[in-house]
C-alpha atoms as one frame of an Amber mdcrd trajectory, in Angstrom:
protein
 118.037 118.709 110.691 116.525 120.480 107.532 115.059 118.819 104.424 118.223
 119.292 102.350 120.484 117.708 104.969 117.956 114.831 105.241 117.997 114.251
 101.450 121.808 114.360 101.323 121.885 111.919 104.289 119.538 109.536 102.467
 121.589 109.622  99.320 124.827 109.164 101.218 123.352 106.245 103.094 122.053
 104.590  99.869 125.486 104.968  98.312 127.152 103.666 101.445 124.918 100.541
 101.295 125.625 100.052  97.628 129.360 100.300  98.021 129.194  98.212 101.199
 127.324  95.404  99.383 129.489  95.597  96.225 132.852  97.160  97.132 134.610
  95.771  93.970 131.843  95.295  91.453 130.357  98.710  91.727 133.614 100.581
  90.975 134.013  98.327  87.947 130.499  99.271  86.705 131.246 102.889  87.267
 134.415 102.669  85.219 132.479 100.990  82.360 129.735 103.648  82.516 132.415
 106.391  82.268 133.982 104.683  79.299 130.752 104.357  77.483 129.792 107.946
  78.188 133.141 109.366  77.227 133.284 107.450  73.895 129.666 108.611  73.228
 130.746 112.287  73.485 133.633 111.981  71.095 132.083 111.677  67.557 132.058
 115.459  67.223 135.857 115.477  67.233 135.963 112.906  64.408 133.217 114.731
  62.579 135.293 117.926  62.803 138.222 116.155  61.404 136.378 114.545  58.444
 134.661 117.765  57.519 137.980 119.610  57.743 139.644 117.122  55.443 136.777
 117.347  52.832 136.643 121.171  53.171 140.310 121.467  52.680 140.182 119.164
  49.589 137.416 121.315  48.079 139.274 124.578  48.751 142.666 123.381  47.508
 141.286 121.259  44.682 142.941 118.113  46.151 141.728 114.869  44.594 139.521
 112.824  46.896 141.682 109.798  46.406 144.471 111.601  48.296 142.296 112.472
  51.346 140.339 109.147  51.352 143.076 107.218  53.375 142.985 109.830  56.061
 139.166 109.756  56.216 139.204 105.968  56.338 141.746 106.089  59.189 139.509
 108.509  61.174 136.473 106.263  60.580 138.382 103.070  61.646 139.522 104.769
  64.877 135.873 105.769  65.482 134.700 102.220  64.813 137.257 100.824  67.218
 136.130 103.255  69.886 132.492 102.319  69.265 133.490  98.669  69.664 135.051
  99.417  73.037 131.915 101.460  73.951 129.652  98.539  72.888 131.696  96.008
  74.895 131.702  98.281  77.975 127.920  98.901  77.641 127.235  95.179  77.337
 129.184  94.242  80.531 127.876  97.332  82.314 124.260  96.319  81.699 124.833
  92.754  82.743 126.715  93.695  85.944 124.193  96.460  86.757 121.442  93.844
  86.669 123.413  91.798  89.172 124.029  94.744  91.400 120.412  96.035  91.309
 118.753  92.712  92.101 121.465  91.777  94.634 121.097  95.220  96.298 117.391
  94.782  96.660 117.717  91.160  97.832 120.155  92.200 100.467 118.156  95.247
 101.483 114.900  93.166 101.799 116.811  90.658 103.914 118.172  93.489 106.082
 114.718  94.888 106.532 113.167  91.578 107.359 115.951  90.546 109.719 115.612
  93.860 111.475 111.811  93.554 111.606 112.115  90.291 113.465 113.935  92.097
 116.263 111.248  94.734 116.668 109.034  94.761 119.747 105.455  93.749 119.622
 104.573  97.416 120.321 105.650  98.289 116.759 103.278  95.889 115.157 100.464
  96.912 117.468 100.810 100.509 116.244 101.478 100.053 112.568  99.131  98.572
 109.912 100.356  95.383 108.269  99.445  96.779 104.828 101.611  99.840 105.351
 104.514  97.625 106.532 103.981  95.429 103.314 104.254  98.612 101.263 107.886
  98.931 102.398 108.688  95.606 100.770 106.771  96.130  97.460 106.177  99.777
  96.458 109.001 101.468  98.291 111.565  98.761  97.256 110.407  99.166  93.639
 111.187 102.890  93.653 114.794 101.984  94.751 114.991  99.358  91.927 114.112
 102.066  89.333 116.716 104.485  90.825 119.583 102.070  91.095 119.066 100.326
  87.767 118.163 103.424  85.697 118.539 106.864  87.431 121.959 106.459  88.987
 123.602 105.108  85.742 121.880 107.673  83.632 122.955 110.545  85.914 126.572
 109.309  85.749 126.412 108.966  81.946 124.974 112.434  81.603 127.478 113.975
  83.964 130.459 112.423  82.051 128.858 113.327  78.654 128.205 116.937  79.744
 131.801 117.342  81.061 133.359 115.815  78.017 131.127 117.705  75.467 131.646
 120.981  77.237 135.391 120.571  77.218 135.239 120.017  73.387 132.804 123.002
  73.023 135.267 125.278  74.840 138.081 123.991  72.656 136.170 124.669  69.510
 134.496 128.064  70.272 134.445 129.772  73.652 131.646 132.208  72.771 129.289
 129.572  71.510 130.137 127.447  74.573 129.139 130.353  76.825 125.904 130.841
  74.909 125.070 127.110  75.599 125.993 127.533  79.253 123.530 130.478  79.599
 120.780 128.356  78.159 121.634 125.375  80.416 121.576 127.617  83.442 118.014
 128.642  82.469 117.073 124.978  82.018 118.525 124.111  85.399 116.717 126.910
  87.207 113.422 125.759  85.695 114.167 122.122  86.451 114.855 122.973  90.078
 111.754 125.167  90.417 109.409 122.685  88.761 111.051 119.670  90.241 110.949
 121.216  93.709 107.246 121.703  93.265 106.696 118.097  92.577 109.102 116.699
  95.187 106.795 117.195  98.237 103.818 115.602  96.356 105.897 112.560  95.426
 106.826 112.142  99.148 103.107 112.400 100.052 102.228 110.082  97.237 104.475
 107.337  98.717 102.826 107.640 102.146  99.367 107.652 100.510 100.187 104.485
  98.641 101.116 102.744 101.836  97.932 103.950 103.491  95.839 102.751 100.527
  97.520  99.355 100.469  96.953  98.976 104.329  93.245  99.781 103.877  92.807
  97.259 101.090  94.502  94.514 103.054  92.322  95.351 106.068  89.175  95.115
 103.918  90.348  91.794 102.401  90.935  90.257 105.851  87.591  91.576 107.099
  85.379  90.786 104.212  83.164  88.393 106.139  82.517  91.146 108.785  81.914
  93.722 105.975  79.259  91.503 104.359  77.644  90.310 107.608  77.024  93.900
 108.659  76.137  95.024 105.122  78.965  97.607 105.295  79.877  97.537 101.579
  78.727 101.089 100.804  80.550 102.557 103.825  83.701 100.613 102.955  83.473
 101.916  99.398  83.048 105.487 100.743  86.050 105.112 102.993  88.207 103.700
 100.208  87.106 106.479  97.894  88.287 109.068 100.465  91.684 107.449 100.722
  91.936 106.852  96.983  90.960 110.473  96.290  93.765 111.702  98.535  96.228
 109.449  96.627  94.851 110.651  93.333  95.299 114.277  94.352  98.895 113.890
  95.533  99.799 111.806  92.429  98.097 114.367  90.048  99.959 117.288  91.573
 103.293 115.474  91.557 102.980 114.355  87.919 101.458 117.693  86.790 104.796
 119.400  87.631 106.714 116.483  86.273 104.871 116.470  82.942 105.412 120.163
  82.432 109.164 119.857  82.853 110.175 117.808  79.879 108.318 119.890  77.147
 109.787 123.107  78.759 113.383 121.741  78.653 113.015 120.338  75.151 111.774
 123.690  73.793 114.523 125.622  75.532 117.039 123.153  74.022 115.566 123.875
  70.594 115.893 127.568  71.180 119.552 127.156  72.230 120.187 125.131  69.100
 118.647 127.806  66.868 120.691 130.594  68.608 123.938 128.627  68.237 123.161
 128.208  64.493 122.478 131.919  64.154 125.559 133.104  66.189 127.731 130.516
  64.547 126.589 131.597  61.138 127.429 135.214  61.972 130.911 134.207  63.208
 131.398 132.114  60.158 130.439 134.868  57.763 132.599 137.454  59.531 135.587
 135.001  59.656 136.034 135.517  63.417 139.239 134.254  65.030 140.530 133.866
  68.480 137.123 132.502  69.688 138.534 129.147  70.749 141.364 127.718  72.940
 142.873 126.454  69.664 142.878 129.926  68.098 141.423 128.475  64.905 139.093
 130.381  62.646 135.381 129.531  62.768 134.623 127.196  59.872 132.018 124.794
  58.751 134.076 121.994  60.275 133.455 123.702  63.673 129.768 124.809  63.271
 128.367 121.423  62.197 129.856 119.377  65.046 129.131 122.235  67.464 125.436
 122.076  66.530 125.445 118.284  67.077 127.146 118.814  70.519 124.555 121.528
  71.451 121.761 118.999  70.790 123.716 116.431  72.766 124.355 118.808  75.642
 120.750 120.021  76.077 119.471 116.393  75.612 121.622 115.273  78.513 120.472
 118.089  80.734 116.882 116.983  79.880 117.831 113.425  80.717 119.132 114.542
  84.113 115.902 116.479  84.759 113.876 113.524  83.772 115.465 111.424  86.479
 114.564 113.918  89.103 111.037 112.468  89.543 112.442 108.890  89.861 115.011
 110.119  92.393 112.417 112.133  94.423 110.148 109.029  94.613 113.114 106.803
  95.484 114.179 109.195  98.217 110.686 109.094  99.649 110.707 105.309  99.481
 114.251 105.152 100.921 113.242 107.450 103.726 110.434 105.135 104.732 112.693
 102.075 104.454 115.359 103.711 106.556 112.752 104.592 109.157 111.951 100.882
 109.393 115.587  99.977 109.638 116.155 102.677 112.251 113.321 101.448 114.489
 114.782 100.535 117.891 115.038  96.833 118.225 113.713  94.988 121.202 116.201
  95.323 123.941 117.346  92.331 125.846 119.835  92.685 128.788 119.072  89.166
 129.972 121.946  86.731 130.687 120.213  83.817 132.363 119.666  81.023 129.776
 117.545  77.915 129.605 119.428  74.700 129.184 118.911  70.972 129.062 119.936
  69.299 132.399 120.221  66.056 134.154 120.633  65.081 137.771 123.883  63.550
 139.038 123.966  62.799 142.774 121.162  65.224 143.317 122.952  68.031 141.458
 121.792  69.539 138.196 124.311  69.257 135.413 124.057  70.937 131.991 123.811
  68.470 129.084 123.483  68.802 125.301 120.857  66.103 124.738 117.162  66.573
 125.405 116.271  65.004 128.777 112.904  66.601 129.577 114.597  68.413 132.520
 115.324  72.071 132.014 117.327  74.438 134.252 118.028  78.195 134.327 121.737
  78.751 133.883 122.536  81.780 136.069 126.064  83.160 135.760 127.164  85.392
 138.661 129.592  87.764 137.119 131.018  89.209 140.336 131.788  85.872 141.920
 132.655  84.241 138.501 130.400  81.281 139.381 127.380  79.630 137.636 124.316
  78.210 139.352 121.609  76.035 137.875 118.006  76.373 139.077 115.438  73.729
 137.999 112.707  75.090 135.831 109.529  74.462 137.773 107.101  77.120 136.563
 106.895  79.282 139.629 105.601  82.694 138.317 105.012  85.656 140.667 104.084
  89.296 140.089 104.693  91.811 142.820 102.936  95.240 142.898 103.040  95.464
 139.023 101.985  98.708 137.380 101.802  99.042 133.558 100.467 101.262 130.829
 100.794 100.942 127.087 101.393 104.669 127.057 102.992 106.572 130.055  99.886
 108.758 130.548  97.476 105.861 130.903  98.068 103.114 133.404  96.040  99.950
 132.713  97.314  97.701 135.539  97.527  98.880 139.194  99.392  97.085 141.982
  98.852  93.647 140.510 100.024  90.659 142.610  99.920  87.140 141.209 101.326
  83.977 142.828 101.308  80.938 140.533 102.942  77.953 142.205 104.281  75.120
 140.006 101.431  72.972 138.617  98.790  75.491 139.570  96.032  76.652 137.230
  95.379  80.386 137.597  92.426  81.934 135.829  91.822  85.594 135.031  88.186
  86.718 134.495  86.688  90.083 133.979  85.163  92.316 131.340  86.960  93.197
 128.104  89.688  95.700 128.746  90.030  94.737 132.431  93.692  93.821 131.842
  93.657  89.996 131.569  95.712  89.666 128.382  97.937  92.494 129.447  99.194
  90.458 132.420 100.148  87.524 130.129 101.902  89.988 127.708 104.040  91.005
 130.691 104.842  87.493 131.759 106.395  86.776 128.294 107.836  90.246 128.049
 106.072  91.490 124.999 105.929  94.612 127.056 108.015  95.641 130.048 106.450
  96.720 133.353 106.542 100.319 134.494 106.926  99.369 138.218 107.034  96.256
 140.386 108.704  92.932 139.843 108.013  89.665 137.991 109.943  86.564 139.182
 110.168  83.252 137.450 111.492  80.469 139.608 112.692  83.171 141.957 114.608
  84.955 139.102 113.802  88.473 137.958 112.552  87.909 134.358 114.543  91.016
 133.264 117.677  88.904 133.869 116.318  86.073 131.621 117.085  86.205 127.921
 113.767  86.851 126.085 114.244  83.962 123.683 114.839  81.487 126.549 111.975
  82.942 128.631 109.542  82.559 125.750 110.781  79.077 124.939 109.656  78.035
 128.369 106.086  79.398 127.766 103.489  77.778 125.629 100.808  80.148 124.304
  97.513  79.545 122.607  95.858  82.745 121.517  92.259  83.575 120.653  93.393
  84.602 117.120  94.862  81.530 115.473  97.765  82.032 113.022  98.489  79.140
 110.685 101.275  79.344 108.140 101.487  78.136 104.550 102.628  74.546 104.740
 101.379  71.094 105.750  99.398  70.417 108.910 102.488  68.680 110.253 104.681
  71.714 109.607 102.259  73.884 111.530 102.220  71.532 114.500 105.973  71.243
 114.417 106.216  75.009 114.527 105.937  74.634 118.299 109.315  72.705 118.294
 111.209  72.426 115.064 113.143  69.350 116.146 109.926  67.399 117.004 109.563
  64.063 115.223 106.484  63.033 113.254 105.448  60.783 116.043 105.757  63.532
 118.576 103.625  65.903 116.490 100.959  63.143 116.029 100.990  62.540 119.760
 100.518  66.245 120.388  97.559  66.216 117.992  96.001  63.236 119.831  96.505
  65.101 123.122  94.662  68.248 121.699  91.910  66.196 120.169  92.920  67.191
 116.695  94.013  63.845 115.233  90.441  62.778 114.453  89.727  65.518 111.931
  93.275  65.720 110.647  93.205  62.047 109.521  90.019  62.770 107.644  91.580
  65.627 105.631  92.423  64.777 101.929  96.147  64.250 102.664  95.944  63.790
 106.372  98.945  65.344 108.155 100.473  66.272 104.764  97.462  68.393 103.800
  98.787  71.830 102.743  97.207  74.844 104.505  97.065  78.132 102.784  95.710
  81.600 103.634  95.833  81.046 107.376  94.024  77.602 107.053  91.051  79.117
 105.225  89.861  75.576 104.228  89.476  74.703 107.918  86.755  75.650 110.408
  87.691  78.131 113.231  87.500  75.250 115.729  89.874  73.029 113.618  92.355
  75.877 113.320  92.259  76.320 117.095  92.843  72.608 117.660  95.982  72.699
 115.491  97.203  75.726 117.484  96.700  73.795 120.749  98.588  70.811 119.252
 101.338  73.241 118.356 101.645  74.318 121.897 101.395  70.734 123.156 104.353
  69.512 121.014 106.568  72.224 122.670 105.773  70.653 126.044 106.549  73.914
 127.987 106.376  73.985 131.770 104.148  77.089 131.674 101.027  77.441 129.454
  99.124  80.650 128.669  95.656  80.003 127.218  94.187  83.226 126.086  90.508
  82.469 125.196  91.876  79.231 123.721  88.485  77.663 123.347  86.333  80.684
 122.708  86.059  79.863 118.915  85.129  76.198 119.441  81.532  74.987 119.739
  80.365  73.416 122.902  80.608  69.795 121.623  84.208  70.359 120.379  85.060
  72.297 123.547  84.231  69.105 125.628  86.637  67.062 123.460  89.324  69.732
 123.609  88.975  70.293 127.352  89.969  66.603 128.002  93.045  67.095 125.932
  93.769  70.435 127.608  93.470  68.854 130.995  96.052  66.243 129.991  98.196
  68.997 128.567  97.940  71.104 131.804  98.891  68.249 134.125 102.096  69.074
 136.024 102.332  72.519 134.402 101.691  76.044 135.574  98.729  77.351 133.526
  97.366  80.847 133.101  93.859  80.829 131.674  91.857  83.728 130.311  88.302
  82.787 129.537  84.855  84.354 129.089  83.224  80.972 129.536  83.396  80.577
 133.236  82.694  76.852 132.950  86.211  76.443 131.649  87.843  77.929 134.840
  85.843  76.182 137.504  88.586  73.697 138.246  91.284  76.375 138.550  93.337
  76.560 141.775  93.033  80.334 141.825  90.573  82.587 140.053  91.326  86.317
 139.868  88.595  88.825 138.997  89.920  91.932 137.327  88.174  95.275 136.969
  89.758  98.351 135.362  93.280  97.029 135.937  92.724  96.036 139.577  92.402
  92.566 141.037  89.256  92.955 143.044  88.734  89.241 144.096  90.783  86.138
 144.272  90.126  82.571 145.391  88.846  79.193 144.123  85.492  78.717 142.464
  83.648  77.766 145.669  85.091  80.435 147.851  84.339  83.155 145.285  80.759
  81.980 144.952  80.379  82.031 148.713  81.559  85.654 148.781  78.702  86.612
 146.461  80.794  89.342 144.968  81.577  90.197 141.281  82.498  86.547 140.390
  79.196  85.384 141.830  77.416  87.974 139.654  79.374  86.896 136.510  78.869
  83.210 137.169  75.155  83.475 137.833  74.519  85.743 134.963  73.552  88.692
 137.181  76.359  90.656 135.498  77.544  90.227 131.990  81.250  90.044 131.143
  80.934  92.291 128.158
């Protein structure tokens, strides 16, 4: 698909969205715009009539009192038309504001809703600042186009068509002279506008890159200052900012040339029309119009006015080119986000509340603390219920984040219900990758993963993840109260259940000492809390969900040794009766694991409990005794 087809497709898609969102209101606004524009193009006809009446009175010696009623009648009709135009313009502006803001509101919602369905891979490969730019800078370019450029283009198009028709009616030769000038203006506008278009597109991408870099630096200010990296950060920003400046300069250089050029060509056309019109007037030329009337002062004066109006509207159209080009660049980026393939989910096995009746699991609406996998068998037309126990097994799993680089090789993991399975190894060995596969943030390349005997590809992702509690090394807290952040683990949890979860995690002690206790509002990812306190809240959030399987990815790595001892007791309570996957660099936290797996370059090289692995005196022994460092 070439660039022209792409632009046409983008414009068509924007119009389709606008008409789709406002199928009735938008045609009404278009009708009001056409009315306003058409009335605005008609004064020349009335001017022609008034001048003709006055000129006729002068030539024939008719008293002004006799022609005054006719002039007043023309003026009254013009006033009535202007009243209609004013009313149409008033409602058009009000409705256009509703359409513009409503369109942006619905588009942002469509973008955000679509973003929630994107796979983790998308966010791993795109900077958050660049994604934010879609919602701010790119959306703003569409606001300008919808609220200003589209209406102005329609007004100019209707005005040009109306004025040109009147011009041809008055004087064909003068109209052709204006058309020649307008063709020259159009060629220049296309050439200059085309030169700026590519730079406006590059400018939009550069703005997104700049905003992404700024956000990255804001989030990493502590690291920047700790390593005295301020000068290097400034140099990196200057390079990105210079690229943005260069693209913007080139884009606006062409744009700023365009208007003076068009205005001067319009002035030249005006002067030529005056000269040619004067010649026709002096020579008394006839048959130069569709009406067959002779050229007179009643034709020349309105024609000059229409010439100014015509060239002015051509300039208005050209002026909107820059806004439209920027909006097309922004729309292209937004549509690229909307067109990203959502996370696929072919699962049909769901997680339901259940109770036992005569030793048989029965689905129930109320929360019983017992969960079951509801497995419909389509061919037989039957449904079976399997109790959720937390039996997770991986068979010969291969995986790579990119097809050309495999990071896991023939991985086998057997986690029986209630077992604690630990993964240890150097950074990049594949520990976190295994847990990413269990919750299906990524799908395996080869092998199988079974959950309670069910292939996880058959389980709906939302139900699969609902059965898993995850505490990550990087803690994310949301703007809201401490209670809200704990309840994030299960939205229907009561206040008492949230507090009990905080007790379990060992977080209640410090929470009650906060200014507002559980009602203390957290902002900026809990910036007013220590790293350890933030992690304790994250652990409480997982605890309130009470999932049968827990994944603890370096859950205590950010907590000091004293706090870790407090947390560990809570974690031990939390892990009772649950299948737990633990990733830890502190090997003291995995000693009581049922199974410890040592990974190296995507391979499981050792497995066993703490004592048996020490007895083997292999890699785990080296790690534990300090003979070999994890990092």
